[in-house]
C-alpha positions, 0 to 999 in steps of 0.5 A, a space after each residue: 082137275 079134281 076139285 073135291 074137298 077132303 072129307 072130315 075124316 081125311 082132314 082130322 090129324 093124329 092129335 085130333 083122333 087122340 083127343 076124340 079117343 080120350 073124350 070117348 074114354 072119359 065118357 065111357 068111364 063115367 057111364 060105366 061107373 055110375 051104375 047101381 051100388 056094388 056093396 053088400 046091403 046091411 043085414 035086415 035084422 034087429 041088431 042092424 035096424 036098431 043101430 043108430 050111431 057109428 059107435 054102435 056099428 063099430 062095436 062089431 065092425 071095429 078092429 077088435 069086433 066080431 066082424 071087423 071091416 075088411 082091409 082097405 075099407 074106408 074108415 069114414 063114419 058114413 056107412 050108408 053112403 055105400 051100404 043100403 039101410 035095412 028095411 024098417 031101419 030106425 036110425 038116422 038117415 044122415 
């Protein structure tokens, strides 16, 4: 008679493997999604260093501006959550 217990891998069922796969996928998505910012940095020029309000930014980046935001761009008022401030920026950090 063979009294060996089945190994852990032999005892896991299909549902267990699906659960493990989902957990691994979530961990992988969170790991790969937490990298460096992928957006363009704000140009380091006098115009961008001195912009201190969202309204000033929208004079150029609004719908009728010289360089409007691209289609699909979020319409929030916190640009620097994604775009890095230029070195020497004189605006508010909030």
